[in-house]
C-alpha positions, -999 to +999 in steps of 0.1 A: -527+234-657-551+212-677-541+196-709-552+214-741-563+183-759-583+185-792-621+184-787-652+190-807-665+225-801-695+246-810-688+283-815-719+304-811-719+341-822-749+361-809-761+394-824-792+414-814-814+395-839-790+369-854-772+338-842-745+319-860-732+284-850-700+268-863-687+234-855-649+232-849-625+204-840-592+213-824-576+228-792-592+256-771-567+282-783-575+272-819-612+275-812-608+310-797-588+320-828-616+306-851-642+325-831-622+357-836-620+351-874-657+342-876-666+374-858-652+395-887-669+373-914-705+374-902-728+402-915-740+414-881-725+429-849-715+402-825-726+411-790-714+379-773-698+346-782-697+312-765-674+282-771-689+250-759-668+219-755-680+185-767-664+151-768-627+147-770-615+144-806-594+114-816-561+121-832 
């Protein structure tokens, strides 16, 4: 299993006419949790979300 090191992430939430992007730094499981929380905070129906990994974050 791969290590779950902290990275910089972009969380993208896609609706039918809206898109929301949030930057996040942490582990993948934390990024998934953040995406779940963001989904309930945006003012549109989220049809799809993507989490894109960036550079490794320094601790």
